N, C-alpha and C positions, 0 to 999 in steps of 0.2 A: 034274578038272584034272590035266594032266601034271605031273610033278615039275618045279619050276623049275630052271633051269640058270644057270650063271654068265653074267652079262650080261642076264638077263631082268629085267623090271620087275615088282614085286609091291606090293600094298598090305598093310600090317600090319592085318589085319581084326579081330583080337581079341588080348587079352593072354593069354599062357600062364598057367596057374594058379600056376606056381612064381614068377612075378614078385612075388607077395605076400610072398615070403620074402626078397626083396632089400632092401638098405638103401634108405632113403627117397629119396635122390637118384636112385638107379638106377630105382626104381619111377616116379619123376616123368619120367625120360627115356622109358621105355616108354609111359607114359600120353600123353606129348606126341606120340609117333610113330603112335599108332593112327589109322587112316584116311588116312594119307599114303603116297605111292608112293616106293619106293626100289629102287635097282639091287642085284641079288645080285652081290656081288663075290667070293664064295668059298663053297664048301661044305666045312665043316670035317670032321675025322675022325669026328665023331659024327653026320654027315649034317645038321647044323644049317645053315641058311642064314645067311650073314653079310651083313647089309644095311648099306650105307653111308648112315648117317643124319646125316653131318656137316653138310650144307647146312642142315638144319632144326635140329639140336641144338647145334652149336658156338656159334652166336650167343647162344643162350638160357642154356646151361648151362656155357659156356666149354669149354676143351679144344680139341683139334685132331684131326681125322680120326676122330671117334667112329663106332663101329659097334655094332650089336646082333646077337645070334645067337638065332634062333628055329627051331622045327620047322616044316616046310612046311605042316602042317595049320592054322597060324595066319595064313597069308597067302592072298591070291587074286591071280591074274594080272591084269595090266592093260596096256593099250597107252598109257595116260596117263603122261606124264612131267612132273615138277614144273617 
C-alpha cells in the first residue's frame, strides 16, 4: 500500500500494541474504531495519521471532534465511506 495522504480514507485494521498502555476510556475508543473507515485529516510531525473518528466516537463517548493518531502500518486503504 502507498502511504496514505491527507484526504484519503482508511480502515483502522488493527490496534497498535501501545494502545494497551492507555487509560481505559482511550482503549475503549480505539477498540470501538477497529474495522471502521475514517478520513485522514492530518499527518503529524511524527508521521502518524490523524483520523477523524468524531462521527463514530462522539455520540458514544461524548466529546467533540475526536480524533485518533496511528502509524500507517495499522490501517488499510479503502474506497468505502461511512
